[in-house]
C-alpha positions in Angstrom: -33.9 -3.4 9.9 -31.9 -4.1 7.4 -30.3 -7.2 6.5 -26.3 -7.7 7.4 -24.4 -6.2 4.0 -26.8 -6.4 1.8 -26.6 -5.5 -1.6 -26.7 -1.6 -0.6 -24.5 -2.1 2.2 -22.8 1.4 3.0 -25.2 2.8 0.6 -27.3 4.9 2.8 -29.3 7.0 0.1 -31.3 6.2 -3.5 -28.4 8.5 -5.4 -25.5 6.5 -3.6 -27.0 3.2 -4.6 -27.4 4.6 -8.3 -23.9 6.0 -8.1 -22.4 2.3 -6.9 -24.3 0.1 -8.6 -24.5 1.9 -12.0 -21.2 3.4 -12.2 -18.5 1.9 -9.6 -19.2 -1.7 -8.9 -18.6 -2.9 -12.7 -15.0 -0.8 -12.8 -12.1 -2.9 -13.3 -9.2 -2.6 -10.1 -5.8 -0.9 -10.6 -4.1 -1.9 -7.6 -1.0 0.3 -7.7 0.4 -0.5 -4.4 0.7 -4.0 -2.7 2.8 -6.3 -1.3 1.8 -9.6 -3.5 4.3 -11.9 -3.9 5.1 -12.1 -7.8 6.1 -15.5 -7.2 2.4 -16.6 -6.1 1.1 -15.1 -9.4 4.1 -16.9 -11.6 3.3 -20.0 -10.3 -0.6 -19.5 -10.2 0.0 -21.2 -6.6 -3.2 -22.9 -4.9 -3.7 -22.4 -1.4 -4.1 -25.6 1.3 -6.8 -23.8 3.4 -8.3 -20.9 4.2 -6.1 -20.6 7.6 -3.2 -20.0 4.9 -4.8 -17.6 2.9 -6.0 -15.3 5.2 -3.6 -15.5 8.5 -0.3 -16.4 7.6 1.1 -12.9 6.8 -2.2 -11.0 8.1 -0.6 -8.4 11.1 -4.2 -7.0 11.5 -5.8 -10.0 12.3 -2.9 -11.4 14.5 -3.3 -8.0 16.4 -7.2 -8.1 16.7 -6.6 -12.1 18.0 -3.5 -10.9 20.6 -6.0 -8.2 21.7 -9.2 -10.8 22.2 -6.6 -13.1 24.6 -5.2 -15.2 21.9 -1.7 -16.6 22.5 0.6 -15.6 19.7 1.8 -19.0 19.0 -2.1 -19.1 17.4 -0.8 -16.2 14.9 2.8 -16.2 14.2 3.4 -19.6 15.8 4.8 -22.6 13.8 4.0 -25.4 16.1 0.4 -24.9 15.5 -1.7 -26.1 12.6 -3.7 -23.6 10.0 -7.0 -25.0 11.2 -6.1 -24.4 15.0 -5.3 -20.4 13.8 -8.1 -20.4 12.1 -10.5 -21.2 15.0 -8.2 -19.1 17.3 -9.7 -16.4 14.8 -13.1 -17.4 14.5 -13.5 -17.3 18.1 -12.0 -14.0 17.8 -14.2 -12.7 14.9 -17.4 -12.1 16.7 -15.4 -9.7 19.2 -14.4 -7.8 16.2 -17.7 -5.9 15.8 -17.5 -2.5 14.5 -13.2 -3.0 13.5 -13.0 -3.2 9.7 -12.1 -6.6 10.1 -15.4 -7.8 10.6 -16.8 -6.2 7.5 -13.3 -7.4 5.2 -13.8 -10.9 6.5 -17.4 -11.6 5.6 -17.1 -9.5 2.4 -14.1 -11.7 1.8 -16.2 -14.8 2.2 -18.8 -13.7 0.1 -16.7 -12.3 -2.8 -14.3 -14.8 -3.3 -16.3 -18.0 -1.9 -20.1 -17.5 -2.5 -20.4 -18.0 1.5 -22.8 -15.7 3.3 -22.7 -17.2 6.5 -21.7 -15.6 9.4 -18.3 -16.6 10.9 -17.9 -17.8 14.3 -17.1 -20.5 16.3 -19.9 -22.8 15.6 -19.7 -22.0 11.7 -15.6 -22.2 11.5 -15.3 -25.7 10.7 -18.1 -25.9 8.0 -16.8 -22.4 6.8 -13.1 -23.9 6.8 -14.3 -27.2 4.9 -16.1 -25.6 2.2 -13.7 -22.5 1.1 -10.6 -25.2 1.5 -12.6 -27.2 -1.1 -13.4 -24.4 -3.6 -9.5 -23.3 -2.8 -8.6 -26.7 -5.1 -10.3 -25.4 -7.8 -8.8 -22.9 -10.6 -10.8 -20.1 -10.1 -9.5 -19.6 -6.9 -6.1 -20.2 -7.3 -4.1 -17.1 -7.6 -4.5 -15.7 -11.3 -8.1 -17.1 -10.6 -8.9 -14.6 -7.8 -7.3 -11.9 -9.7 -9.7 -12.8 -12.6 -12.5 -12.7 -10.1 -11.9 -9.5 -8.7 -11.1 -7.9 -12.3 -8.1 -6.6 -11.3 -5.8 -5.5 -14.5 -2.4 -4.2 -12.6 -0.9 -5.0 -10.0 2.4 -3.1 -8.7 4.2 -5.4 -6.1 6.9 -4.1 -3.6 10.7 -5.2 -4.7 13.8 -4.1 -3.1 16.7 -2.5 -5.9 18.7 -5.7 -5.6 15.4 -8.0 -6.6 16.3 -10.2 -10.0 12.5 -9.3 -11.0 12.3 -12.9 -12.3 9.1 -13.3 -11.7 7.7 -10.4 -13.5 10.0 -10.7 -16.3 8.3 -14.7 -16.7 4.9 -13.1 -16.3 5.8 -10.5 -18.8 6.8 -12.9 -21.5 4.3 -15.3 -21.0 2.0 -12.4 -21.9 0.0 -12.8 -18.6 -3.3 -10.9 -19.3 -3.0 -9.1 -15.5 0.1 -6.9 -15.3 2.3 -7.4 -12.8 5.0 -4.8 -12.6 7.5 -4.0 -9.8 7.5 -0.9 -8.1 11.1 0.3 -6.9 11.0 0.3 -2.9 15.0 1.6 -2.0 14.5 1.6 1.8 17.3 -0.7 2.5 19.9 1.6 0.5 18.9 4.5 3.2 18.9 2.5 6.6 22.2 3.5 7.8 21.1 3.3 11.2 22.8 -0.6 11.1 25.8 -0.3 9.5 26.9 -4.1 9.7 23.9 -4.2 8.2 23.9 -1.8 6.1 27.8 -3.2 4.5 26.1 -6.5 3.5 23.2 -4.9 1.4 25.9 -2.2 0.0 27.8 -5.8 -1.2 24.5 -7.4 -2.5 24.0 -4.0 -4.5 27.1 -4.6 -6.1 26.8 -7.6 -7.3 23.8 -7.3 -8.9 25.1 -3.5 -10.4 28.3 -4.7 -11.2 29.6 -1.6 -9.6 32.7 -1.3 -6.9 30.9 0.6 -4.6 33.4 2.8 -2.7 32.1 6.2 -2.3 28.9 7.8 -2.5 29.1 8.1 -6.5 29.5 4.5 -6.4 26.6 4.1 -4.8 24.4 6.4 -7.2 25.7 5.1 -10.0 24.7 1.0 -9.3 21.3 2.3 -7.6 20.7 4.4 -11.1 21.8 1.1 -13.0 18.9 -0.8 -11.3 16.9 2.0 -11.5 16.9 1.7 -15.4 16.7 -2.4 -15.0 13.2 -1.8 -13.3 12.4 0.6 -15.8 12.9 -1.7 -18.6 11.0 -4.3 -16.8 7.9 -2.0 -16.6 8.4 -0.1 -13.3 6.6 3.3 -13.3 6.5 3.8 -9.7 9.0 4.2 -6.3 7.5 4.1 -3.0 9.5 5.0 0.4 8.5 3.8 3.9 9.7 5.8 6.5 8.8 7.8 10.1 9.4 11.2 8.0 11.2 13.3 5.8 14.7 14.6 5.0 15.8 17.5 3.6 18.9 18.6 5.6 21.5 21.1 3.8 24.8 19.4 3.1 27.9 19.3 0.8 29.2 16.0 -1.5 32.2 15.8 0.8 30.3 16.0 4.1 28.0 13.0 2.6 31.1 11.2 1.1 32.3 11.3 4.8 29.3 10.0 6.4 29.1 7.1 3.8 32.9 5.9 4.2 32.0 6.1 8.0 29.1 3.6 7.8 31.1 1.6 5.5 33.7 1.3 8.3 31.2 -0.2 10.6 31.2 2.7 12.6 28.0 3.9 14.4 26.3 7.3 12.4 25.3 10.1 15.0 21.5 11.4 14.2 22.7 14.3 12.5 25.0 12.2 10.0 21.8 10.1 9.0 20.0 12.8 8.6 22.4 14.0 6.0 22.9 11.0 4.4 18.9 10.4 3.8 18.5 13.8 2.8 21.3 13.1 0.2 20.1 9.6 -1.2 16.1 11.0 -0.8 17.0 14.0 -3.1 19.0 12.0 -5.9 16.4 9.2 -6.2 13.6 11.3 -6.6 15.6 13.2 -9.4 16.0 9.4 -10.8 12.0 9.1 -11.1 11.6 12.6 -12.8 14.0 11.4 -15.0 12.2 8.4 -15.7 8.9 9.4 -15.8 7.7 7.5 -12.5 5.5 8.6 -9.8 7.4 9.1 -6.4 5.0 7.3 -3.4 5.6 8.2 0.4 4.2 6.0 3.1 5.2 8.1 6.3 4.7 8.5 9.8 5.3 4.7 11.5 7.3 4.0 14.1 7.7 0.0 14.2 9.0 -3.0 16.0 7.7 -1.2 19.1 7.5 -4.2 21.0 10.6 -5.6 21.5 9.3 -8.8 23.3 7.2 -9.5 20.0 10.5 -8.5 18.0 12.5 -11.6 19.4 9.8 -14.0 19.0 8.3 -13.4 15.7 10.4 -10.3 13.9 9.3 -7.9 11.7 5.6 -6.9 10.4 4.5 -8.9 13.5 1.6 -6.5 14.2 3.8 -4.5 16.9 4.2 -1.3 14.5 2.1 1.7 15.6 1.5 5.7 14.6 3.9 8.0 15.1 3.5 11.8 16.2 6.9 13.3 14.2 6.4 16.6 12.2 7.2 16.7 9.3 5.8 19.9 7.9 8.7 22.0 7.2 10.9 19.0 6.0 8.3 18.0 3.6 8.0 21.6 2.2 12.3 21.8 1.9 12.3 18.3 0.2 9.8 18.9 -2.8 10.8 22.7 -3.1 14.4 21.2 -3.6 12.9 19.5 -6.3 10.2 22.0 -8.0 12.5 24.5 -7.7 15.2 22.6 -10.4 12.1 21.4 -12.3 12.7 18.0 -11.1 9.8 17.2 -9.1 8.1 13.9 -10.3 4.5 12.7 -9.7 4.0 12.5 -6.0 1.4 10.8 -3.9 1.9 11.0 -0.1 0.2 8.7 2.5 0.3 10.0 6.1 -0.8 7.5 8.9 -1.6 10.1 11.7 -4.9 11.5 10.7 -3.5 14.7 12.5 -1.5 15.6 9.5 -4.6 15.0 7.1 -5.2 18.9 6.3 -1.4 19.4 6.2 -0.6 17.1 3.6 -3.6 18.0 1.5 -2.9 21.5 1.4 0.7 20.9 1.2 0.2 18.5 -2.7 -1.8 22.1 -3.4 1.8 24.4 -3.1 2.8 21.9 -5.9 0.4 21.5 -8.6 2.0 23.2 -11.5 -0.3 22.5 -14.0 1.3 20.3 -16.4 -0.7 17.4 -15.1 -4.0 17.4 -13.4 -3.4 16.0 -9.9 0.4 15.9 -10.3 0.5 16.0 -6.9 -1.9 13.1 -4.9 -2.9 12.9 -0.9 -2.7 9.4 -1.1 -6.0 7.0 0.0 -6.3 6.0 3.8 -3.3 4.3 4.4 -2.6 1.1 7.3 -5.1 2.0 10.6 -6.7 4.8 8.4 -7.7 2.3 5.6 -11.4 2.2 7.2 -14.4 3.7 6.6 -13.8 6.8 9.4 -10.3 6.8 8.0 -11.3 7.0 4.4 -14.1 9.2 4.5 -11.8 11.9 6.9 -9.5 11.3 3.8 -11.7 12.0 1.2 -13.4 15.0 3.2 -10.3 16.9 3.8 -9.2 16.7 0.5 -12.5 17.6 -1.4 -12.3 21.0 1.0 -8.8 21.5 0.0 -8.0 19.7 -3.2 -9.6 18.0 -6.1 -11.4 14.7 -4.6 -12.5 14.2 -8.8 -8.2 14.4 -9.8 -8.1 11.6 -6.9 -6.2 8.0 -8.0 -8.5 6.1 -5.5 -7.8 2.9 -3.5 -5.2 0.4 -3.1 -4.4 -2.5 -1.6 -1.4 -2.3 0.1 -1.8 -5.9 1.1 0.2 -9.5 1.1 -3.9 -11.5 0.7 -5.2 -12.0 -2.9 -8.3 -11.6 -0.8 -8.0 -7.9 -0.3 -9.5 -7.2 -3.5 -12.6 -7.0 -1.6 -11.4 -3.5 -0.2 -11.8 -1.7 -3.5 -15.7 -2.4 -3.1 -15.7 -1.7 0.4 -13.8 1.6 -0.9 -16.2 2.4 -3.7 -19.2 2.0 -1.8 -17.7 4.6 1.1 -17.2 7.2 -2.0 -20.4 6.7 -3.8 -22.5 7.1 0.0 -20.7 10.3 0.7 -21.2 11.7 -2.6 -25.2 10.4 -2.7 -25.4 12.2 0.6 -24.2 15.8 -0.6 -26.7 15.2 -3.5 -29.3 13.9 -1.3 -28.6 17.3 0.9 -28.9 19.3 -1.7 -25.2 19.9 -1.3 -24.6 19.2 -4.9 -26.7 19.3 -7.9 -28.8 16.5 -9.1 -28.7 18.1 -12.4 -25.2 16.8 -12.8 -25.6 13.2 -12.0 -24.0 12.2 -15.2 -21.0 14.3 -14.1 -21.0 13.2 -10.7 -21.4 9.5 -12.4 -18.4 9.8 -14.2 -16.7 11.3 -11.2 -16.9 8.3 -9.1 -15.7 5.9 -12.3 -12.3 8.1 -12.7 -11.9 7.6 -9.2 -12.5 4.0 -9.2 -10.3 3.7 -12.3 -9.9 6.2 -14.7 -7.8 8.2 -12.6 -5.4 5.7 -12.0 -4.9 4.5 -15.4 -4.2 7.7 -16.8 -2.3 8.9 -14.3 0.4 5.9 -13.9 0.2 5.6 -18.2 -0.9 1.5 -17.8 
């Protein structure tokens, strides 16, 4: 019987252990997609306690707590203390066995705090107090944690109207970890709510200096902001959506839809599709012109619980996987850009594992030889960023594309402790490759190349691909 989460955790062969300890473990981290608040890094925030750091914005943990019978006031409520929330999380932890949260929790305790105790109701207060004391040291400030996890680049998620003041300040200071913005124009596409959309357009007009009265004005304003993001070091765009849009449209039809939404009128589904098809296409052209990589996170259906949305708002743990079909629209969208030689480097992340083979195959259609791995099947995302989801993503990519050109893992997290997930991913990668060598499916004589492959997927591919 092995000890729980020892040095060879998840590494089931001698080859896997060699690949991890001698190739993966020492590689730095490039976090090319996350939701960290850049202000936290700029001001080098110290966290009051582990409850604040762990539970303030982690909907993964909230979902598990509610499933375990914990009332929502101990998840998102303002009337309960950080200790009370942490105590409920500690009560929940034993019931998360075989959920990735069990491994992530203990991996974060070990790597950030050096604590090897098992979290449960008996150890909760001792662990809480020990972590809180350590959180007051410089080593566990926001910047200290980035350095501890060997992070070199952080790409946050930012709206076109954001000032990027914190990124600018960090850049001027010369902080050793690059903290770069990512262009996330979801609100510019969100015409489903005319009242909210008008407010957003007014904000965009104010920051861009463009009077937005027609669709071309919207494009001009977005282009100006796009250029500003590029000047602050942005290298990626990102889109979060239920699916893809590739309707046929004319400029006059798009103008009519835009005028209608600005007048406060509700749009039909057909009109929404026309508008999003036009704006997504124009945004993709901007990305190509700037030499950026475009990312698409699709397949989520949000805020499914009206009750929870009313009491806790968005991002409270009531989002899920949707089953919309995307193949034809995705192919048409990419082909429009490819045919015009304006298809940027692209990463697509699916949330429904049903689409793994679809996305891996689709990416192969548009590889053009200009950049190794130009079209990327993205890492297991959200509900899939656990052991089985990661294995399925990498196995499918290996079978249909090139694992060796994969740009690897990202945190997609709001927590500075989530960098432990890079270790989790690296161990799984090494175990897959180690198993193949041990089974005679890959040649042991090629271990030097396989070791280099591991280093590339963990770090080098991303560094080269994004130009960091």
